[in-house]
N, C-alpha and C positions, 0 to 999 in steps of 0.2 A: 504494500500500500504506500502510495506517495501522496504528499500533501499538494493540494491544488486550490487556487482561489479563482472563482468565477464571478463575473459581474453581470448584473442585469438592472432592471428597474424595480426598485423596492415599492411595496404597497403598504402604506401605513407605517407604524412603528412597532417593533417587537422582535424578539429573538426566539428561535426554536432550535432545539438540539435533539437529534434522533438518528435512527437508521433509515437509509433510503429504501423506498419501495418503488420500483420502476413499473410504470403503468402505460400501456399503449391505449390511447383513447379509441373508443369503438369506431372503426372505419371499415365496414364490411364490404368486401369485393363481391358483387353479385355473381352468383354462379348460374350456369345455363341449365335450367330445368326444362322439362317438356312444356311446350307452350300450351297451357291449359285453356286458352281462349280468353278473350278480354272480359267476358262476363264473370267467369270464375275468378280470374285474376283480380278484377275490381272488387269482388266480394271479399277476397282474402286481404286486400290492401285496406278496404274500409274497416274490416275487423281489427287489423293491426293499428290503424290510426285511432280507432275508438279506444283501444287498450292504452295507447300512449297518452291520449287525452285524459283518460281516467287516472293514469299514473301522475300526470302533471297536476291535475286537480287535487289529488291526495297530497302530493308533495307541497303544493302551495298552502294547503290548510295547515300543514305541520311546520311551515317555514316562518322565519321572521318576516316582517313587512317588506323589507328591501328585496329579499329573494322571492317572496310571493308575487310581488309586482312583475318581476321578470318572467316567472313561470306562467303566470296568467296570460301575459302577452304572447308567450310561445304557444300556449294552448289555443289562443285565437288564430294564430298563424296557420294551424292545421286545417282550419275550415276555409282558408283563402280559396276563392273560386278559381283563380288563374292557376294555382298550384294543382288543384284537382283536375283542371282541364288538361294540364301538361301530362299528368299521369294517364288519363284516358287516351290522349293522343298517342302516347308511346305504346300503350297496350294494343290499340287499333293497328299500329304499325308492326305488330308481332313480337314486341319485347315481352319477356316474362315479368312477373310481378316485381322482383327485386331490381331488375334493370329499369323498369318504368319508374319506380320510386327514386332510384339513384339519379337518373337523368333529370327528372322533374325538379327534385330538390336542389341538385347541383346547378341547374339552369337558373332557378329562382335566386339562389345565393349569389351566383355570378352577376346577375342583373342588378341586384341590390348593391353589391360591392362596388360596381362601376359608377353608381350615383354618388358615392362618398357620403361623408358626414353621418347624419342620423339614419339614413337608409342602410349604410354600410354596417352600422352597429348590429343590425339584425342578421347579417349574412352568416356569421359563424354560428348563430343560434339555429338558423335554418339547416345548416350542414349537420349540426348535432341531431336535430329532429329527424332528418332523413336517415341518418345512421341508426337511430333508435327504432324507427319504423321497420327498417330492413332487419334489424336484430330480432324484432318480434316475429317478422315473417319467416325468418330462418330457424326460429326456435332456439337461438343461442342464448345461453344464460349470461348473467352479468358477473363481472369479476368480483370475487370476495376480497375485501380489504383485511389487512392484518388486525388481530385483536389487540396486539401490543402497540404502544405509541409509535407512529411512523411519520416520515416526511415523504410526501408524494412527489415523484419526479415524472413529468409527462411532457409531451409536445404541447398539448393544449388540454384544457378542462372546461367543458361547457356548463351552463347553468343546471342542466339535468344531473350531471355527474356531481356538481357542487352540492346539490340538495341531498344526494346519497351520502356524500362525505360528511355532511353535518351530523350524521348519526354514527360516524366511525371514530377511530382513535387517532385521527390525523392531528399532528401538532404543527406542521409547516407545509408549504407548497412551493414547488419550483416548476416553472414551465419554460420551454424554449421559445415560445411565441407569445403573442398578446401584448397588452399595454397596461399602463397604470390607470387608464380610464375605461378599460373594457368591462364587460359584465362580470367576468371572472374576478377581476380586481375589486369591483364594487361589492360583490358577495363576500370575498375574502376579508375586505376591510370591515364590512358589517359584522362578520363573525369574529373579528379581532384575531384572524389567523395570519401569523407571520408568512409573508409571501414575497417572492422575487420572480418577476416575469421577464420574458425576452432574454433569457440567460444564454449567453454564448458558451458552447462547450458542455452543456448539460448532458449530452449523450455519453460523455466520458464517465459519468457517475455510475457506479456499479451497484447492484442490489446488495444491501446490508452495509454499504459504506457508511462511516460515521459522518454526519453532515450538520453544519451549523447554517441556519438561515438568518441573516441579519437584514431585516426589511428596512431599517433606518438608513443603512449605507448602500443597500442594493447588492451586498456581497453574499456569496455562498462559499463556505469553507468546506472542502472535501478532505476527510481524514486529517483533521487538525492535530497538532501535537498536544501533549498533556498541559503545557503552560497555557495555550490558547483555550483549551477546553475549560480549564479552571477559571480563566478570566471571564469567559462568557457565562459559565454557570453562576458565578458570583453576580454578574449583571442581571441574570434572570431572577435570582433570589432577591436582590435589592429591589427590582421592579415589582415583584409580588408583594413586597412589604409596604409599597407606596401606592396602593391601588387608588387612594383618594387623597388629594392634597388640597389645602385651602386655596381659594382663588382671591382671598382678601389681599389687597395691596397691589394687585396686578394692574398694569396700565390700560387694560382693555377688559370689557365684559366677555365672558366665555359662555356661549350658549350651545345647545345640542340640536343636531338635525334628527328629526323623528319622522316616522311614517305611519305611526299608529299610537293611540292613547295608551295602549298596553306597554309601550316602551318608556313611559314617564318615570316609573319607579327606578328603572335602570339608570336613566339619565341623571336623576337626583342623587343616586348612589355614587355616581362618578363625579359629582360635584358641579353639575351644570347650574348656572345662575338663571336659566330660563330656556326658552326654545327660540332659536334663531331662524329655523326653517321647519315648518310642519308641512310635509307633503300630503296632500289630500287624495292623491291618485288611488290609493289602495281601496278607498271606499267605492270607487267606480269600477275598478278592474274586475273582470269575471262576471259582471252583471249584464243582464239582457236589456235592462232599462236603467235610467239614472236613479240613484238612491233617493228615497222620499225625503221630504223636509224633516219629518220626525226622526228618521234614521240618522240624518246628518246632525240634527240638534243633539241627539244622544251622544254621538261620537265627540263632537266639539265640546260638549258639556263635561264629558269625562276628562278630556284634555285640560280644560281650563281649571277644573276642580283640583287637579293634581299640582297646580303651580300658583297657589295663593300668594299675593303680594309680589309676583314675578311677572316678567314680560313673556308673552307667547306670540310669535309671529307666524301667521298662517298664510301659506301660498294657495291661492285658489287653483283649481284644476289646471295642470300643465299638460295640455294635449301634445302628443308626440307620436310620430310614426312607429316608434318602438312599442307603443301601447294602444293599438287600435281599439275603439269601442264601438260596438254594433249600433248603438242608439244615437251616435253623433254624425253630423254632416261634415264631410271633408271636401275641400276644393282641390283642384289640380294645379292652379297657377299661383305664382309668387314664391319667392325664396323662403319666406317664413309663413306661408299661407296656412299650413297645417300644424303650426307650432304656437304654443303659448296663447297670448291674448287675442291675436288675430283669429285663431281657430275658435276661441270662445265667442267672438263676435258673430260667427256663423251659427252658434248654438246658444244664443243669448238667454234662453229660458233656463238652461242649466246653470249658467252663471248667476242669474237672478235668484234662483232657489238656494244656491250655495251662500250667497251674501245674506239672504233672509235668515238662513239657519245660523250663520255666524253672529249676526246681530242679536238674535234671540238668545243664543248661548251666552253672549257677553252680558246681556241684561240679567241673566240668572247668576252670573259669577262676576259681579262688579269689582271684587277685590283683585281679580286677575287682569293685568293690563294687556288687552288684546290689540294686536296690530295685524293688518291684513294687507297683502301685496299681490300684484299681478305678475305673472311670469312673462319673460321675453317680450318686453315692450319694444316696439321698433320705431316709434315716433312720439313726439311731444303731444300730438293730437290724441293718440291712443292713451297716453298717460293721463291726460285731462279727462277723457271719456271714462276711464276706470275710476278715477278719484271721484268724479261727480256721481257716478252710479252707486259706488260703495257708500258714499256719505248720504245719499238719499235714503238709505236703509238705516241710518243712524250710527254707522261705524265712524269712530272718531279719528283713529290713526291709520292712514291709508298711504301706501307706498308702492314702489315698483321695483322689479329686478332689472339690473343693467347687465345684459348678456350678449349684446351684439355691438360691433364697433360703430355702427351707424349712429347710435344714440350717445356715443362718447365724443362726437363732434361738439366743440364748445358751445355753439349757438343752440343746438338741439338740447344739450345737457342743461344749459341755463334755463331754457323754457320748461324743461321737466322739473327742475328744482324749484321753480316758482309755483308749481302746482302741487307737488307731493309733500307728505310729512316726513318721509325718509326714503332712502334707497338701499338696496342690498345688491352687492356685486356677485354674480354667479361666475366664478372663474373658469369652471369647466367649459361651458359654452362660449364664453368670451375668448378663451384661448383657442378653441377649435375654429371658430369663425374668423378670428384675427389672423391665424397662421394657416388657414385653409387645410386643417388637419381632419382626419376622420378617426372614429373610435377603434377601428381595427388596424390602424397603422402602428406597427410595433415600435416606431420611433417616438411615439407620444409618451411622455413621462411628466411627472409633476414639475420637473425642472423647466418644462416649456413655459410655465406660467412666469418664470423669471427671465424670459427673453425680453430684450428692450422694448420691442413693439407692443408687447402685452403689458409690461410694467408701466410703460408710458401712459397707456389708457387708464389703468387702475389708479395711478398717481393723480391723473387729471380729474377723475371722478371724485376721489377722496378730497382733493384740494378744493374743488368747486363746491362740494357738499359742505365742507367746513366753513367756507366763506359765506354760504347761504344759511349757516346755522342749522343744517339738517343732519340728523344721525346717518351714518354710513357704515354698513357692515359687510363682511365677507362670509359667504356661505358655501363656497365651492370646496372641493377636496383639498385645495391648497391651504385652507384655513387650519388644517390639522398637521401641516408640514412645518416644523419649527423654523427652518431657514426662511420659508416664504412668510410665515406669520410675523417674524421679527421685522421684515421689510414693510409689511402692511401696517404694523404698529408705528414704525418710523414715519410712514406717510400720514398717519393720523386717524386710522379707522377707529370707530367707537366700539365695535364688537366683532368677534370671530365666532362662527357657528360650525360645528364639526361633529363627527360621529362620537357618541358618548364614550366609547371605549378608548378613544384617542386623547381624551381630556387630561388624564393623569400625566401622560408623557409630555404633553404640551406645557402643562403647568410647570413641570420640572425644568423643561428647557428654558422657559421664560424666566424662572427664578434664577437660573444659572447665568 
């Protein structure tokens, strides 16, 4: 055994030490069976898809809100009309069931990947769905994971596999592909799983090798010497003794990003001073119709009741091509037409019901300071429209998310700041749109946020907000990255909002 240090993109902050378990992600090569005819083939495929849909639904029920959101979106993908049409076309051309599925799913994934940005984010998920359907068709069983603690080493791991891993003894994850903003990274971060993606040379790791995963530095140490093992074990021990640190005296408020009221207890346990981003999408995902006013009031009331005398910032529904909803109208034209506030304008009744529910919940829990914001505002006109509408329902603190470079232009920004009560910068989307990146590009990492063209926009937004005496926060993944967080604090942000599990490590970094 020889020591080797590999480098990739770290996800979150944390250290894992364990033995490597090599795992080949399910990629089944369709075999040639007798051509049973398109009718029988379609019946077999339909049954396999139904089984995968059932598995996805069950996994979503048992998953945390972040994972459930992604799994529900994948479930909806299986009923996509164009995907099913592609399968039927290939069956009619004489392909067997497995080849028909393989070709249709691969074609759909390739088409999405070519569009870039948010469409591309679904491409790898579609590939995984296709592989899973073929797996069911072929009768192949799933890989059994070790019962002892292990570090998974794989080319890639999709959301379906991540949901299975949640019930395993995994302590760390290494992949040779992916990015720090991929769905795999999002799920790993939500699970507080030390992860390094896009690792060059991971193929040299052998089964049972001793491995250290340092997600803070993006390093993977293979077969480290005893001195290094001791050093990292001491770091793990120290970290476990400091699960929660006081935020008193820090130069910025530290809030939690949440997706469900059920996460409130965990956020408070990690020391969150409030909620900087409450994603409301989970209420809508997997539903055949928009949730009722009563159902929404119940969820928002549970959330507000958990944070008395604290601030809770709720983002209204953020429509996204990652998360198609059957009861919503989507348009085909415009760069941002099916995203954020523009998409809500095409479904105004959904937004109005949500605002009514938030206003009623706020009246029931006056001791909690409710702020409400719109996602992906693309013009000052839209910012004013949202503020006027929200305040017509009696909501007092209304703001918007700054996520696209167009609204960072000084004139537009000034107009927005004249209208809103606060702004929140979503660094994930702002970085992707500014640098023209997409979620499946392995070159994407949290360090991209620190590129001059992105930092310049963030600094301008913060500076302008301070001049206008408007609170300005950061709620993207970069808020939990100590190096980025320190820059944001220097610029003058008033709050950082991040995954609750990252709060202790960020507090330690800021105190140091």
